[in-house]
C-alpha positions in Angstrom: 0.0 0.0 0.0 2.7 2.4 -1.1 0.1 5.1 -2.1 -2.2 4.8 0.9 -4.0 8.0 1.5 -2.8 9.6 -1.7 -5.0 11.1 -4.3 -4.2 11.0 -8.1 -5.4 12.2 -11.4 -4.6 10.0 -14.4 -5.3 11.5 -17.8 -6.1 9.1 -20.6 -6.8 6.6 -17.9 -9.6 4.7 -19.7 -7.3 2.4 -21.7 -3.7 1.4 -22.4 -0.8 2.6 -20.2 -3.2 5.0 -18.4 -5.5 2.1 -17.3 -2.5 0.2 -16.1 -1.4 3.2 -14.0 -4.9 3.7 -12.6 -5.2 0.0 -11.7 -1.8 0.0 -9.9 -2.4 3.2 -8.0 -5.7 2.0 -6.8 -4.2 -1.4 -5.8 -1.6 0.5 -3.8 -4.3 2.4 -1.8 -4.6 5.8 -3.9 -7.9 7.3 -4.6 -7.9 7.7 -8.4 -9.7 10.2 -10.7 -9.8 8.7 -14.2 -9.9 11.5 -16.8 -10.4 10.7 -20.5 -11.9 12.1 -23.6 -13.8 8.8 -23.7 -16.4 9.4 -21.0 -17.8 5.9 -21.0 -14.4 4.4 -20.8 -13.4 6.6 -17.9 -16.5 5.7 -16.0 -16.0 2.0 -16.6 -12.3 2.2 -15.4 -13.3 4.3 -12.4 -15.8 1.7 -11.4 -13.2 -0.9 -11.6 -10.7 1.0 -9.4 -13.3 2.3 -7.0 -12.5 5.9 -8.0 -13.9 8.9 -9.8 -14.2 9.7 -13.4 -14.6 12.8 -15.6 -14.6 13.3 -19.3 -11.8 15.8 -20.2 -10.1 17.3 -23.2 -6.6 17.8 -22.0 -5.8 20.3 -24.8 -8.6 22.6 -23.7 -8.1 25.2 -21.0 -11.7 25.2 -19.8 -11.9 21.5 -19.7 -8.6 21.1 -17.8 -9.8 23.8 -15.3 -13.1 22.0 -14.7 -11.3 18.8 -14.1 -8.9 20.2 -11.5 -11.9 22.0 -9.8 -13.8 18.7 -9.7 -10.7 16.8 -8.3 -10.2 19.4 -5.5 -13.9 19.5 -4.7 -14.3 15.7 -4.5 -10.9 14.7 -3.1 -9.9 17.7 -1.1 -6.4 17.9 -2.5 -4.3 16.3 -5.3 -1.1 14.5 -4.5 -0.2 13.0 -7.9 -0.8 14.1 -11.5 -0.1 11.7 -14.3 0.0 13.4 -17.7 -0.6 10.3 -19.7 -3.0 11.3 -22.5 -1.3 11.4 -25.8 -1.7 10.8 -29.6 0.5 10.4 -32.6 0.4 10.9 -36.3 0.7 8.0 -38.8 4.2 7.2 -40.0 4.9 9.3 -43.0 7.6 11.7 -44.3 7.8 14.7 -42.1 6.8 17.1 -44.9 3.6 15.2 -45.5 2.1 15.7 -42.0 -0.7 18.2 -42.4 -1.1 21.4 -40.3 -4.1 20.2 -38.4 -2.5 17.0 -37.3 0.7 18.6 -36.2 -1.3 21.1 -34.2 -3.3 18.3 -32.6 -0.2 16.2 -31.6 1.4 19.2 -29.9 -1.9 20.3 -28.3 -2.5 16.9 -26.7 1.1 15.9 -26.0 2.6 19.2 -25.0 0.1 22.0 -24.4 -1.8 19.7 -22.0 1.2 19.7 -19.6 1.3 23.4 -19.7 -2.4 23.7 -19.0 -2.3 21.3 -16.1 0.7 23.1 -14.7 -1.2 26.3 -14.7 -4.3 24.8 -13.1 -2.7 22.5 -10.5 0.8 23.6 -9.7 -0.3 26.5 -7.5 -2.2 23.9 -5.3 0.9 21.7 -5.0 3.1 24.8 -4.2 0.7 25.8 -1.5 0.8 22.4 0.0 4.6 22.1 -0.5 4.1 18.6 -1.8 3.2 16.8 -4.9 4.3 14.4 -7.6 3.9 15.1 -11.4 4.5 12.2 -13.8 4.7 12.9 -17.6 4.4 9.9 -19.9 7.0 10.5 -22.6 8.4 7.9 -24.9 11.6 6.3 -26.2 10.7 8.3 -29.3 11.9 11.4 -27.5 15.3 9.8 -26.8 15.9 7.7 -29.8 13.7 9.1 -32.7 12.3 6.8 -35.3 12.1 7.9 -39.0 8.6 8.9 -40.3 7.3 9.9 -36.8 9.2 13.2 -36.8 6.7 15.5 -35.1 5.6 12.8 -32.6 9.2 12.3 -31.7 9.7 16.0 -31.3 6.6 16.3 -29.0 8.0 13.7 -26.7 11.4 15.3 -26.7 9.6 18.5 -25.7 8.0 16.6 -22.8 11.3 15.2 -21.5 12.8 18.7 -21.5 9.6 20.2 -19.9 9.9 17.5 -17.2 13.5 18.5 -16.3 12.7 22.3 -16.4 9.7 21.8 -14.2 11.6 19.6 -11.8 14.3 22.1 -11.2 11.9 25.0 -10.7 9.5 23.2 -8.4 12.1 21.3 -6.2 12.4 24.1 -3.7 8.6 23.9 -3.2 8.7 20.2 -2.5 7.1 19.2 -5.8 8.7 16.4 -7.8 8.4 15.9 -11.6 9.5 12.8 -13.5 8.9 11.1 -16.8 8.5 7.6 -18.1 9.7 6.6 -21.5 8.0 3.4 -22.6 8.7 1.7 -26.0 5.4 0.9 -27.9 3.0 -1.3 -26.2 -0.3 -3.1 -26.4 -2.3 0.2 -26.4 -4.8 1.7 -28.9 -1.8 3.6 -30.4 0.2 0.6 -31.4 -1.2 0.2 -34.9 -0.5 4.0 -35.5 3.1 3.7 -34.4 3.8 0.8 -36.7 1.7 2.0 -39.6 -0.2 -1.3 -39.6 -0.6 -4.0 -37.1 0.5 -7.3 -38.8 2.6 -10.2 -37.5 5.4 -9.1 -39.8 5.5 -5.5 -38.5 5.3 -6.7 -34.9 8.3 -9.1 -35.5 10.2 -6.2 -37.2 9.5 -3.9 -34.2 10.2 -6.4 -31.5 13.6 -7.2 -33.1 14.7 -3.7 -32.0 13.9 -4.4 -28.3 16.6 -6.4 -26.5 14.1 -8.0 -24.0 12.0 -9.0 -26.9 8.6 -7.7 -25.9 6.5 -4.5 -25.9 6.0 -2.4 -22.9 2.8 -3.3 -21.0 0.3 -1.4 -18.9 1.5 -3.4 -15.9 5.1 -2.3 -16.6 4.1 1.3 -16.7 1.9 0.9 -13.5 4.8 -0.5 -11.6 7.2 2.2 -12.7 4.7 5.0 -12.2 3.9 3.8 -8.7 7.5 3.8 -7.6 8.2 7.3 -9.0 5.1 8.8 -7.4 5.5 7.1 -4.1 7.5 8.3 -1.1 10.1 5.7 -1.9 11.3 8.0 -4.7 11.4 11.1 -2.5 14.9 11.9 -3.8 14.2 11.4 -7.4 13.2 14.3 -9.6 13.8 15.3 -13.2 14.5 11.8 -14.5 13.2 10.3 -17.7 13.0 6.6 -16.8 13.2 4.2 -19.8 10.7 1.4 -19.5 11.7 -0.1 -22.9 13.3 -3.4 -22.5 16.7 -2.0 -23.6 15.4 -0.2 -26.8 17.4 2.9 -26.1 20.7 1.2 -25.3 
């Protein structure tokens, strides 16, 4: 029960890595607010973890503000924020990605971190406590061809994590990131271009441990970084990638 008495917001918590994190947090004693653009999925996951749910568009200032207000009203305070919601564009030459898709990737993957910081960091500063976890990617450390702007958005998130960490450390707020390799999530087919046995075999051949990241892997790593066991750890981008970035 490493998170006993803690409260947490997990964005994109209805499925994939976010669901794995929500399940692990609840199992370790946290009260979890599952936020997702998929309202039904968020409600289903919240029921499974005995927590709360709310539909939210993490790229919209009003929606983020409403989510944080709801969290503070229902939970009293927020100990942990997991910025997990994210999207990608399909693999293609960088110059072929249309403006609207570029804008959407950076709105969901980057602007959301900024919006949550504006909405929630003052609360954490006032309490002189808090843990923020940004879900980045190995793509931000070892970019893959034809995913250029997704790679860049995750590199931005890693730099933002370190910048946030050094600024907020004096106020007792820790900020870290996780960098998974692709996993069994709704985005897998988009990362690979197509989900076929041949594409899976090709992708897995680049991962020394020979498998994808799983929601359980992410939940375990997230639980550690957001627990008091990691009280001396801030500003790290932990690879949960089976050796992909070696």
